[in-house]
C-alpha positions in Angstrom: 70.6 131.8 118.4 67.6 129.7 119.2 68.5 126.1 120.3 66.6 123.3 118.5 66.3 119.8 119.9 67.9 116.9 118.0 70.7 116.8 115.4 70.2 119.2 112.5 70.3 117.7 109.0 73.3 118.8 107.1 71.8 118.5 103.6 72.2 121.6 101.5 69.1 123.7 100.8 68.4 125.3 97.4 68.7 129.0 97.1 67.2 130.7 94.0 68.4 134.2 93.3 66.7 136.5 90.8 67.7 139.9 89.5 65.2 142.6 88.4 65.5 144.3 86.0 67.8 142.0 84.1 70.5 142.5 83.0 71.8 144.5 85.8 73.6 147.7 84.6 76.3 149.7 86.4 75.1 152.3 88.9 71.4 151.4 88.5 69.4 150.0 91.4 68.4 146.4 90.9 66.4 144.2 93.3 67.9 140.8 94.3 65.4 138.3 95.4 66.4 135.1 97.4 64.0 132.2 97.8 65.0 129.1 99.9 63.6 125.6 99.2 64.0 122.5 101.3 66.1 119.6 100.0 63.5 116.9 100.4 60.3 118.0 98.8 61.5 121.3 97.2 59.0 123.3 99.2 59.6 127.0 100.0 61.1 127.6 103.4 59.5 130.3 105.6 61.0 129.8 109.0 64.6 130.8 109.8 66.6 131.2 112.9 68.2 134.6 113.7 72.0 134.5 113.5 74.0 137.5 114.6 70.8 139.6 114.8 69.7 138.9 111.2 67.8 136.2 109.3 70.0 136.5 106.2 73.5 137.8 105.6 74.5 138.5 101.9 78.1 139.0 100.9 78.8 140.4 97.5 82.2 140.7 95.9 83.4 141.6 92.4 85.6 139.4 90.2 88.5 141.8 90.7 87.9 141.7 94.5 87.8 145.5 94.6 84.1 145.6 95.6 82.9 144.2 98.9 79.4 144.4 100.5 78.1 142.8 103.7 74.3 143.4 103.6 71.1 142.0 105.1 68.1 141.3 102.8 64.7 141.9 104.3 62.0 139.2 104.6 58.9 140.1 102.6 56.1 137.9 101.4 58.0 134.6 101.6 61.3 135.8 100.1 64.3 137.8 101.0 64.8 141.1 99.1 67.7 143.5 98.7 68.2 146.6 96.5 71.7 147.3 95.3 73.5 149.3 92.6 76.6 147.6 91.2 79.4 150.0 90.6 80.9 148.6 87.4 80.4 145.9 84.7 81.5 142.3 85.2 80.9 139.3 87.3 80.0 139.4 91.0 79.8 136.5 93.4 77.0 136.5 96.1 77.3 134.4 99.2 74.0 133.7 101.1 74.4 132.9 104.8 71.2 131.8 106.5 69.9 129.2 109.0 66.6 127.3 108.2 64.8 126.5 111.4 65.6 123.0 112.8 68.1 122.5 110.1 71.8 123.4 109.7 73.5 126.7 108.8 73.7 127.3 105.0 76.4 129.0 103.0 75.4 129.1 99.3 77.0 131.1 96.5 75.6 132.3 93.2 76.8 134.6 90.4 75.5 137.9 88.9 76.7 139.5 85.6 76.5 143.2 85.2 76.3 144.5 81.6 79.3 146.1 80.0 82.9 145.5 79.3 84.8 144.1 82.2 88.5 145.1 82.7 90.9 142.2 83.4 91.6 141.8 87.1 95.2 142.3 88.4 96.6 139.1 90.1 96.6 139.1 93.9 99.9 139.3 95.6 100.4 138.8 99.4 99.6 141.9 101.4 100.0 141.8 105.2 100.6 145.5 105.7 98.7 147.3 108.5 95.5 149.0 107.3 93.9 152.3 108.4 90.1 152.3 108.3 87.5 154.9 109.3 88.5 155.2 112.9 91.0 152.5 113.7 94.2 150.8 112.5 94.1 147.0 111.9 97.3 144.9 112.1 97.5 141.2 111.0 100.1 138.7 112.2 100.2 134.9 111.7 102.6 132.6 113.8 103.1 130.4 110.8 102.5 130.3 107.0 99.1 129.1 106.2 98.8 125.7 104.4 95.9 123.8 103.1 93.9 121.6 105.4 95.4 123.0 108.6 93.7 125.7 110.8 95.5 129.0 110.1 95.7 131.3 113.1 95.1 134.9 112.1 95.7 137.4 114.9 94.5 141.0 114.7 95.5 144.0 116.7 93.2 147.0 116.7 94.2 150.5 117.7 93.1 152.7 119.4 91.9 150.2 122.0 89.1 152.2 123.4 85.5 152.3 122.1 85.5 148.8 120.6 82.0 147.3 120.3 80.3 144.2 119.0 79.0 144.4 115.4 75.9 142.2 114.9 76.6 140.3 118.2 80.2 139.5 117.3 83.5 141.2 118.0 84.5 140.7 114.4 83.4 139.3 111.0 85.6 137.8 108.3 85.0 136.9 104.7 87.7 135.0 102.9 87.5 134.6 99.1 90.0 132.8 96.8 91.5 134.8 93.9 89.4 132.7 91.5 86.2 133.3 93.5 85.5 129.6 94.0 86.0 129.5 97.7 83.9 131.9 99.9 84.0 131.5 103.7 82.4 133.5 106.4 83.5 133.2 110.0 84.0 135.0 113.4 86.7 135.2 116.0 87.6 132.1 118.0 89.3 134.1 120.7 87.8 137.5 121.6 86.8 139.3 124.8 86.4 142.9 123.8 90.2 143.6 124.0 92.1 145.0 121.0 93.6 141.6 120.3 91.6 138.8 118.7 92.1 135.7 116.8 90.4 134.0 113.9 90.9 130.4 112.8 90.3 129.3 109.2 90.9 126.1 107.2 91.9 127.0 103.6 90.8 124.3 101.2 93.2 125.1 98.3 96.6 126.5 97.6 95.6 130.0 96.3 95.9 133.6 97.3 92.9 134.7 99.4 91.5 138.1 100.0 90.5 138.4 103.6 88.0 141.1 104.6 87.5 141.8 108.3 85.0 144.1 110.0 85.3 145.6 113.5 83.2 148.3 115.1 84.4 151.2 117.2 82.3 154.0 118.6 79.4 153.1 116.4 81.4 152.9 113.1 81.9 149.7 111.2 85.5 149.5 109.9 86.2 147.2 106.9 89.7 146.4 105.7 91.3 143.6 103.7 94.5 141.6 103.5 95.8 139.2 100.9 97.0 135.9 102.2 99.0 133.3 100.3 98.2 129.7 101.1 100.6 126.9 100.3 99.8 123.2 99.6 100.4 120.9 102.6 103.3 118.6 102.3 102.3 115.1 101.4 102.5 112.5 104.2 105.1 109.9 103.4 104.6 106.5 105.1 107.5 104.3 106.0 
């Protein structure tokens, strides 16, 4: 990442997303266009810092949390563009992750509706079972039950231990989404050195069940698995 002198402004930028053709229909290619505007004079932004090898990361999940995509729209003529086919009707949430030059990193979410009848989503229940991906097994352990407002330690063990590689300049990527799709958080390991053990730290804002997608690369293949983590409300502090 390019270092910029001074303290970046933390004001949230505006992200406009358009869908063409509209409405989107299942299994038909649509073009998503993302345009970024500054928060002071509402001018289009055309300079961005590269983060993890890309100018823009887009995460897309369906309301039932069965569909997940981590993609990278391309910069063309002052906007970011991405072509995608949504697999089924219903609501999808899109998280844009980008870094305007000389500003602060931005995480901004938006919503897309795909035409058709949407089936009701099954409620999430905790799922900590080991997962087999394309060419690795991923195990999750947590030393304590996650609670709101406290950094949860999520430890992952990957096997086999050979052939592990960085994916987009990081040993792992995580997207956490609440079961009501309000909270969407993208993060990377806080402890990782190329070994099969690594740790993520995440502060959950609310007492919900969260679907956690993690991505690790081995021998050129990106492995994506998910776990469902139940988060409890923190105990209130009682003063004497």
